[in-house]
LUMDRENBA-218126 format. One record per residue (C-alpha): residue number from 1; residue in one letter; chain; x, z, y. Coordinates in steps of 0.02 Angstrom, whole numbers, plus 50000, padded with zeros to 5 digits. Each point is the difference from the previous one (the first is absolute). Layout:
{seq: NUM; type: A; mol: A; xx: X; zz: Z; yy: Y}
...
END
This chain:
{seq: 1; type: M; mol: A; xx: 49893; zz: 49742; yy: 50681}
{seq: 2; type: I; mol: A; xx: 50137; zz: 50111; yy: 49944}
{seq: 3; type: T; mol: A; xx: 49979; zz: 50189; yy: 50051}
{seq: 4; type: I; mol: A; xx: 50158; zz: 50109; yy: 50017}
{seq: 5; type: A; mol: A; xx: 50031; zz: 50187; yy: 50034}
{seq: 6; type: V; mol: A; xx: 50148; zz: 50071; yy: 50082}
{seq: 7; type: V; mol: A; xx: 50044; zz: 50183; yy: 49961}
{seq: 8; type: D; mol: A; xx: 50141; zz: 50072; yy: 50094}
{seq: 9; type: D; mol: A; xx: 50016; zz: 50156; yy: 50121}
{seq: 10; type: E; mol: A; xx: 50133; zz: 49909; yy: 50092}
{seq: 11; type: K; mol: A; xx: 49933; zz: 49889; yy: 50143}
{seq: 12; type: E; mol: A; xx: 50152; zz: 49900; yy: 50010}
{seq: 13; type: Q; mol: A; xx: 49993; zz: 49957; yy: 49817}
{seq: 14; type: V; mol: A; xx: 49813; zz: 49956; yy: 50008}
{seq: 15; type: D; mol: A; xx: 50037; zz: 49889; yy: 50156}
{seq: 16; type: R; mol: A; xx: 50134; zz: 49907; yy: 49907}
{seq: 17; type: I; mol: A; xx: 49888; zz: 49961; yy: 49840}
{seq: 18; type: D; mol: A; xx: 49865; zz: 49952; yy: 50107}
{seq: 19; type: G; mol: A; xx: 50111; zz: 49873; yy: 50107}
{seq: 20; type: Y; mol: A; xx: 50059; zz: 49939; yy: 49822}
{seq: 21; type: L; mol: A; xx: 49833; zz: 49966; yy: 49957}
{seq: 22; type: K; mol: A; xx: 49956; zz: 49896; yy: 50151}
{seq: 23; type: R; mol: A; xx: 50153; zz: 49910; yy: 49974}
{seq: 24; type: Y; mol: A; xx: 49982; zz: 49954; yy: 49818}
{seq: 25; type: F; mol: A; xx: 49812; zz: 49951; yy: 50011}
{seq: 26; type: T; mol: A; xx: 50047; zz: 49893; yy: 50149}
{seq: 27; type: E; mol: A; xx: 50151; zz: 49902; yy: 49919}
{seq: 28; type: N; mol: A; xx: 49911; zz: 49992; yy: 49833}
{seq: 29; type: D; mol: A; xx: 49831; zz: 49919; yy: 50043}
{seq: 30; type: G; mol: A; xx: 49892; zz: 50054; yy: 49861}
{seq: 31; type: E; mol: A; xx: 49881; zz: 50147; yy: 49975}
{seq: 32; type: R; mol: A; xx: 49931; zz: 50097; yy: 50152}
{seq: 33; type: Y; mol: A; xx: 50035; zz: 50195; yy: 50002}
{seq: 34; type: V; mol: A; xx: 49954; zz: 50163; yy: 50076}
{seq: 35; type: S; mol: A; xx: 50105; zz: 50159; yy: 50005}
{seq: 36; type: V; mol: A; xx: 49942; zz: 50174; yy: 50006}
{seq: 37; type: K; mol: A; xx: 50122; zz: 50137; yy: 50056}
{seq: 38; type: F; mol: A; xx: 50011; zz: 50183; yy: 49932}
{seq: 39; type: R; mol: A; xx: 50095; zz: 50148; yy: 50071}
{seq: 40; type: D; mol: A; xx: 50029; zz: 50078; yy: 49822}
{seq: 41; type: G; mol: A; xx: 49925; zz: 49992; yy: 49825}
{seq: 42; type: R; mol: A; xx: 49855; zz: 50126; yy: 50029}
{seq: 43; type: E; mol: A; xx: 49925; zz: 49885; yy: 50132}
{seq: 44; type: L; mol: A; xx: 50016; zz: 49860; yy: 49879}
{seq: 45; type: L; mol: A; xx: 49919; zz: 50095; yy: 49854}
{seq: 46; type: S; mol: A; xx: 49852; zz: 50076; yy: 50114}
{seq: 47; type: G; mol: A; xx: 49849; zz: 49907; yy: 49941}
{seq: 48; type: Y; mol: A; xx: 50100; zz: 49869; yy: 49912}
{seq: 49; type: E; mol: A; xx: 49915; zz: 49847; yy: 49928}
{seq: 50; type: P; mol: A; xx: 50093; zz: 49861; yy: 49909}
{seq: 51; type: R; mol: A; xx: 50003; zz: 49882; yy: 50136}
{seq: 52; type: F; mol: A; xx: 50188; zz: 49963; yy: 50035}
{seq: 53; type: D; mol: A; xx: 50100; zz: 49854; yy: 49921}
{seq: 54; type: I; mol: A; xx: 50173; zz: 50067; yy: 50036}
{seq: 55; type: I; mol: A; xx: 50050; zz: 50177; yy: 50054}
{seq: 56; type: F; mol: A; xx: 50176; zz: 50031; yy: 50082}
{seq: 57; type: L; mol: A; xx: 50032; zz: 50175; yy: 49967}
{seq: 58; type: D; mol: A; xx: 50129; zz: 50119; yy: 50064}
{seq: 59; type: I; mol: A; xx: 50058; zz: 50125; yy: 49871}
{seq: 60; type: E; mol: A; xx: 50090; zz: 50137; yy: 50126}
{seq: 61; type: M; mol: A; xx: 49862; zz: 50051; yy: 50117}
{seq: 62; type: N; mol: A; xx: 50000; zz: 50156; yy: 50085}
{seq: 63; type: D; mol: A; xx: 49835; zz: 50062; yy: 49940}
{seq: 64; type: T; mol: A; xx: 49971; zz: 49911; yy: 49842}
{seq: 65; type: N; mol: A; xx: 50107; zz: 49926; yy: 49857}
{seq: 66; type: G; mol: A; xx: 49970; zz: 49815; yy: 49972}
{seq: 67; type: M; mol: A; xx: 50017; zz: 50002; yy: 49810}
{seq: 68; type: E; mol: A; xx: 49872; zz: 50143; yy: 49999}
{seq: 69; type: V; mol: A; xx: 49887; zz: 49889; yy: 50103}
{seq: 70; type: A; mol: A; xx: 50033; zz: 49853; yy: 49883}
{seq: 71; type: E; mol: A; xx: 49944; zz: 50104; yy: 49845}
{seq: 72; type: A; mol: A; xx: 49838; zz: 50053; yy: 50085}
{seq: 73; type: L; mol: A; xx: 49967; zz: 49817; yy: 50060}
{seq: 74; type: R; mol: A; xx: 50020; zz: 49937; yy: 49819}
{seq: 75; type: K; mol: A; xx: 49861; zz: 50107; yy: 49939}
{seq: 76; type: I; mol: A; xx: 49879; zz: 49904; yy: 50114}
{seq: 77; type: D; mol: A; xx: 50082; zz: 49832; yy: 50014}
{seq: 78; type: S; mol: A; xx: 50095; zz: 49906; yy: 49870}
{seq: 79; type: K; mol: A; xx: 50011; zz: 49834; yy: 50088}
{seq: 80; type: T; mol: A; xx: 50083; zz: 50030; yy: 50170}
{seq: 81; type: V; mol: A; xx: 50187; zz: 49943; yy: 50002}
{seq: 82; type: I; mol: A; xx: 50107; zz: 50146; yy: 50056}
{seq: 83; type: I; mol: A; xx: 50175; zz: 49975; yy: 50083}
{seq: 84; type: F; mol: A; xx: 50094; zz: 50164; yy: 50039}
{seq: 85; type: I; mol: A; xx: 50117; zz: 50011; yy: 50150}
{seq: 86; type: T; mol: A; xx: 50135; zz: 50136; yy: 49982}
{seq: 87; type: R; mol: A; xx: 50168; zz: 50037; yy: 50067}
{seq: 88; type: L; mol: A; xx: 50058; zz: 50047; yy: 49829}
{seq: 89; type: A; mol: A; xx: 49989; zz: 49860; yy: 49867}
{seq: 90; type: G; mol: A; xx: 50014; zz: 50121; yy: 49857}
{seq: 91; type: Y; mol: A; xx: 49849; zz: 50095; yy: 50052}
{seq: 92; type: A; mol: A; xx: 49895; zz: 49832; yy: 49983}
{seq: 93; type: I; mol: A; xx: 50031; zz: 49985; yy: 49813}
{seq: 94; type: R; mol: A; xx: 49864; zz: 50114; yy: 49957}
{seq: 95; type: G; mol: A; xx: 49878; zz: 49871; yy: 50079}
{seq: 96; type: Y; mol: A; xx: 49995; zz: 49917; yy: 49823}
{seq: 97; type: S; mol: A; xx: 49887; zz: 50149; yy: 49951}
{seq: 98; type: V; mol: A; xx: 49874; zz: 49940; yy: 50124}
{seq: 99; type: D; mol: A; xx: 50023; zz: 49818; yy: 49976}
{seq: 100; type: A; mol: A; xx: 50077; zz: 49969; yy: 50165}
{seq: 101; type: L; mol: A; xx: 50058; zz: 49821; yy: 50031}
{seq: 102; type: D; mol: A; xx: 50150; zz: 50033; yy: 50084}
{seq: 103; type: F; mol: A; xx: 50081; zz: 50098; yy: 50136}
{seq: 104; type: M; mol: A; xx: 50108; zz: 49978; yy: 50163}
{seq: 105; type: V; mol: A; xx: 50138; zz: 50099; yy: 50065}
{seq: 106; type: K; mol: A; xx: 49999; zz: 50053; yy: 50189}
{seq: 107; type: P; mol: A; xx: 50033; zz: 49927; yy: 50117}
{seq: 108; type: V; mol: A; xx: 49906; zz: 49856; yy: 49927}
{seq: 109; type: E; mol: A; xx: 50074; zz: 49828; yy: 50061}
{seq: 110; type: Y; mol: A; xx: 49887; zz: 49850; yy: 50010}
{seq: 111; type: E; mol: A; xx: 50073; zz: 49904; yy: 49859}
{seq: 112; type: Q; mol: A; xx: 49987; zz: 50134; yy: 49880}
{seq: 113; type: F; mol: A; xx: 49811; zz: 50030; yy: 50063}
{seq: 114; type: A; mol: A; xx: 49951; zz: 49820; yy: 49988}
{seq: 115; type: V; mol: A; xx: 50067; zz: 49989; yy: 49814}
{seq: 116; type: K; mol: A; xx: 49901; zz: 50140; yy: 49948}
{seq: 117; type: L; mol: A; xx: 49837; zz: 49958; yy: 50084}
{seq: 118; type: K; mol: A; xx: 50008; zz: 49826; yy: 49939}
{seq: 119; type: R; mol: A; xx: 50009; zz: 50075; yy: 49822}
{seq: 120; type: A; mol: A; xx: 49858; zz: 50125; yy: 50038}
{seq: 121; type: L; mol: A; xx: 49884; zz: 49861; yy: 50062}
{seq: 122; type: K; mol: A; xx: 50032; zz: 49895; yy: 49846}
{seq: 123; type: R; mol: A; xx: 49943; zz: 50154; yy: 49897}
{seq: 124; type: V; mol: A; xx: 49842; zz: 50027; yy: 50114}
{seq: 125; type: L; mol: A; xx: 49958; zz: 49808; yy: 49983}
{seq: 126; type: A; mol: A; xx: 50013; zz: 50005; yy: 49808}
{seq: 127; type: N; mol: A; xx: 49902; zz: 50174; yy: 49988}
{seq: 128; type: R; mol: A; xx: 49842; zz: 49919; yy: 50089}
{seq: 129; type: D; mol: A; xx: 49855; zz: 49955; yy: 49896}
{seq: 130; type: K; mol: A; xx: 49963; zz: 49822; yy: 49994}
{seq: 131; type: Q; mol: A; xx: 49824; zz: 49906; yy: 50055}
{seq: 132; type: I; mol: A; xx: 49928; zz: 49885; yy: 49871}
{seq: 133; type: K; mol: A; xx: 49876; zz: 49866; yy: 50051}
{seq: 134; type: A; mol: A; xx: 49853; zz: 49983; yy: 49894}
{seq: 135; type: T; mol: A; xx: 49860; zz: 49866; yy: 50023}
{seq: 136; type: V; mol: A; xx: 49831; zz: 50080; yy: 49935}
{seq: 137; type: S; mol: A; xx: 49823; zz: 49941; yy: 49986}
{seq: 138; type: G; mol: A; xx: 49938; zz: 49889; yy: 50138}
{seq: 139; type: G; mol: A; xx: 50181; zz: 49941; yy: 50045}
{seq: 140; type: E; mol: A; xx: 50037; zz: 50159; yy: 50099}
{seq: 141; type: I; mol: A; xx: 50185; zz: 50065; yy: 50010}
{seq: 142; type: R; mol: A; xx: 50035; zz: 50185; yy: 49960}
{seq: 143; type: W; mol: A; xx: 50181; zz: 50072; yy: 50035}
{seq: 144; type: I; mol: A; xx: 50029; zz: 50137; yy: 49881}
{seq: 145; type: N; mol: A; xx: 50128; zz: 50134; yy: 50018}
{seq: 146; type: S; mol: A; xx: 50109; zz: 50011; yy: 49833}
{seq: 147; type: A; mol: A; xx: 49994; zz: 50191; yy: 50004}
{seq: 148; type: Q; mol: A; xx: 49814; zz: 49991; yy: 49978}
{seq: 149; type: I; mol: A; xx: 50004; zz: 49892; yy: 49835}
{seq: 150; type: K; mol: A; xx: 49992; zz: 50095; yy: 49844}
{seq: 151; type: Y; mol: A; xx: 50021; zz: 49853; yy: 49887}
{seq: 152; type: I; mol: A; xx: 49948; zz: 49818; yy: 49984}
{seq: 153; type: E; mol: A; xx: 49916; zz: 49918; yy: 49850}
{seq: 154; type: I; mol: A; xx: 49969; zz: 49821; yy: 49962}
{seq: 155; type: Q; mol: A; xx: 49822; zz: 49967; yy: 49927}
{seq: 156; type: N; mol: A; xx: 49920; zz: 49829; yy: 49956}
{seq: 157; type: H; mol: A; xx: 50121; zz: 49907; yy: 50132}
{seq: 158; type: C; mol: A; xx: 49958; zz: 50126; yy: 50136}
{seq: 159; type: L; mol: A; xx: 50118; zz: 50139; yy: 50062}
{seq: 160; type: I; mol: A; xx: 49912; zz: 50171; yy: 50016}
{seq: 161; type: I; mol: A; xx: 50107; zz: 50118; yy: 50130}
{seq: 162; type: H; mol: A; xx: 49953; zz: 50171; yy: 49955}
{seq: 163; type: L; mol: A; xx: 50015; zz: 50125; yy: 50162}
{seq: 164; type: E; mol: A; xx: 49972; zz: 50184; yy: 50015}
{seq: 165; type: N; mol: A; xx: 49824; zz: 49964; yy: 50062}
{seq: 166; type: E; mol: A; xx: 49944; zz: 49830; yy: 49949}
{seq: 167; type: D; mol: A; xx: 50044; zz: 49841; yy: 49905}
{seq: 168; type: I; mol: A; xx: 50032; zz: 49840; yy: 50078}
{seq: 169; type: K; mol: A; xx: 49973; zz: 49827; yy: 49911}
{seq: 170; type: T; mol: A; xx: 50115; zz: 49863; yy: 50050}
{seq: 171; type: W; mol: A; xx: 50076; zz: 49827; yy: 49943}
{seq: 172; type: S; mol: A; xx: 50181; zz: 49999; yy: 49961}
{seq: 173; type: S; mol: A; xx: 50133; zz: 50010; yy: 49869}
{seq: 174; type: L; mol: A; xx: 50054; zz: 50172; yy: 49944}
{seq: 175; type: K; mol: A; xx: 50177; zz: 49924; yy: 49997}
{seq: 176; type: N; mol: A; xx: 49980; zz: 49952; yy: 50185}
{seq: 177; type: I; mol: A; xx: 49936; zz: 50177; yy: 50051}
{seq: 178; type: A; mol: A; xx: 50149; zz: 50078; yy: 49901}
{seq: 179; type: E; mol: A; xx: 50132; zz: 49902; yy: 50093}
{seq: 180; type: Q; mol: A; xx: 49903; zz: 50058; yy: 50172}
{seq: 181; type: L; mol: A; xx: 50013; zz: 50176; yy: 49936}
{seq: 182; type: D; mol: A; xx: 50183; zz: 49990; yy: 49948}
{seq: 183; type: G; mol: A; xx: 50102; zz: 50162; yy: 50054}
{seq: 184; type: C; mol: A; xx: 49831; zz: 50099; yy: 50016}
{seq: 185; type: G; mol: A; xx: 49998; zz: 50091; yy: 49842}
{seq: 186; type: F; mol: A; xx: 49890; zz: 49898; yy: 49893}
{seq: 187; type: A; mol: A; xx: 50019; zz: 49948; yy: 49822}
{seq: 188; type: Y; mol: A; xx: 49903; zz: 49904; yy: 49860}
{seq: 189; type: C; mol: A; xx: 49942; zz: 50125; yy: 49859}
{seq: 190; type: N; mol: A; xx: 49944; zz: 49838; yy: 49904}
{seq: 191; type: R; mol: A; xx: 49966; zz: 49815; yy: 50051}
{seq: 192; type: C; mol: A; xx: 49837; zz: 50048; yy: 50087}
{seq: 193; type: Y; mol: A; xx: 50041; zz: 50152; yy: 50103}
{seq: 194; type: L; mol: A; xx: 50117; zz: 50034; yy: 50144}
{seq: 195; type: V; mol: A; xx: 50025; zz: 50178; yy: 50026}
{seq: 196; type: N; mol: A; xx: 50054; zz: 50102; yy: 50162}
{seq: 197; type: M; mol: A; xx: 50116; zz: 50129; yy: 49935}
{seq: 198; type: R; mol: A; xx: 49941; zz: 50132; yy: 50128}
{seq: 199; type: Y; mol: A; xx: 49830; zz: 50010; yy: 49926}
{seq: 200; type: V; mol: A; xx: 50061; zz: 50038; yy: 49821}
{seq: 201; type: T; mol: A; xx: 49958; zz: 50171; yy: 49940}
{seq: 202; type: G; mol: A; xx: 50076; zz: 49982; yy: 49825}
{seq: 203; type: I; mol: A; xx: 50026; zz: 49897; yy: 49848}
{seq: 204; type: V; mol: A; xx: 49912; zz: 50057; yy: 49838}
{seq: 205; type: K; mol: A; xx: 50073; zz: 49902; yy: 49841}
{seq: 206; type: N; mol: A; xx: 49972; zz: 49814; yy: 50049}
{seq: 207; type: M; mol: A; xx: 49874; zz: 50037; yy: 50146}
{seq: 208; type: C; mol: A; xx: 50040; zz: 50006; yy: 50196}
{seq: 209; type: V; mol: A; xx: 49911; zz: 50134; yy: 50085}
{seq: 210; type: I; mol: A; xx: 49925; zz: 49981; yy: 50174}
{seq: 211; type: G; mol: A; xx: 49877; zz: 50139; yy: 50034}
{seq: 212; type: D; mol: A; xx: 49860; zz: 49983; yy: 49889}
{seq: 213; type: E; mol: A; xx: 50051; zz: 49820; yy: 49947}
{seq: 214; type: K; mol: A; xx: 50109; zz: 49951; yy: 49849}
{seq: 215; type: L; mol: A; xx: 50089; zz: 49821; yy: 50002}
{seq: 216; type: L; mol: A; xx: 50088; zz: 49949; yy: 49840}
{seq: 217; type: I; mol: A; xx: 50172; zz: 49964; yy: 50004}
{seq: 218; type: S; mol: A; xx: 50059; zz: 49857; yy: 49892}
{seq: 219; type: R; mol: A; xx: 50135; zz: 50011; yy: 49878}
{seq: 220; type: Y; mol: A; xx: 50098; zz: 49861; yy: 50097}
{seq: 221; type: K; mol: A; xx: 49981; zz: 50097; yy: 50171}
{seq: 222; type: H; mol: A; xx: 50025; zz: 50157; yy: 49950}
{seq: 223; type: N; mol: A; xx: 50196; zz: 50037; yy: 50022}
{seq: 224; type: E; mol: A; xx: 49988; zz: 49891; yy: 50160}
{seq: 225; type: F; mol: A; xx: 49851; zz: 50117; yy: 50064}
{seq: 226; type: V; mol: A; xx: 50074; zz: 50169; yy: 49965}
{seq: 227; type: S; mol: A; xx: 50160; zz: 49957; yy: 50072}
{seq: 228; type: T; mol: A; xx: 49918; zz: 49947; yy: 50158}
{seq: 229; type: L; mol: A; xx: 49898; zz: 50167; yy: 50006}
{seq: 230; type: A; mol: A; xx: 50143; zz: 50097; yy: 49965}
{seq: 231; type: G; mol: A; xx: 50095; zz: 49927; yy: 50140}
{seq: 232; type: F; mol: A; xx: 49865; zz: 50010; yy: 50126}
{seq: 233; type: F; mol: A; xx: 49979; zz: 50193; yy: 49968}
{seq: 234; type: G; mol: A; xx: 50180; zz: 50018; yy: 49983}
{seq: 235; type: R; mol: A; xx: 50018; zz: 49944; yy: 50186}
{seq: 236; type: G; mol: A; xx: 49857; zz: 50125; yy: 50042}
{seq: 237; type: G; mol: A; xx: 49876; zz: 49855; yy: 50028}
{seq: 238; type: D; mol: A; xx: 50116; zz: 49903; yy: 50107}
{seq: 239; type: N; mol: A; xx: 49978; zz: 49811; yy: 49971}
{seq: 240; type: T; mol: A; xx: 50166; zz: 49957; yy: 50064}
END
C-alpha cells in the first residue's frame, strides 16, 4: 500500500492531482494506494507522524510557505518523498536543500505527473526494508525485517542473526543472506560478519563499534567497509 499526501490550498488543484492518481493506478496495475488531502502545511504538520510515502506539496499557499513546511518536515521525517508543486520553476530549485525528489509546474498536465509519480514510486519501493526468511529450530519459519538486524555472523556452520532484543539461529550461507539484503545498507567487516550500517556507532582502529560490541574489520574488507559506511551516512541513512 502506497500512502500519499496532497497539500494545496487550491481545491481545483487538489481535485486534479486526485484524479491523476486514480488514473495512474488504474492504468498501471500494481501497488494499491490511499491519498489524504490537506488544505495547508500547518494541517499536515499538526501531530505529524512519518507515515506518508509521497507528499505532493504546494510551495505558494496563502497561509503557509511550502518550503518552510518541507524544512520542518525533514526534521521529523527523512524518508518521505517530496514533490513540489509551484507556479514558478525557479523557486523550486531550493528544493534540493530539503532533498525534494522533483517539482511540477502548474497547471500540472497528466503526462508530466505520470513521469514524476513513476520516479517517486521507484524511490519508495527502493527505500522499503526487505524481509528475509529464516528457518529456526523445529522448522519454524521466521520473517525478519532488515531494519531490525544489527549484524549477522556465521559460527560453526550456523548463522546467528543479531536483532535489537534477541538473537536468532538459522541455517543458510552468509553469502545467500547478503544477496537477499543487497541494497539495504549491509556490508562485510570480515568474512564472518555482515553488518547493518545504520547500527554502526563508530570505528576504533580496526574495530567496528555497534553499541557495546566491537567487531573486527579485516585488512581485506577495510576499504570496502569504510567506503560503504561513508556512503550510507552521506545519504543520511538512505539506502537507495
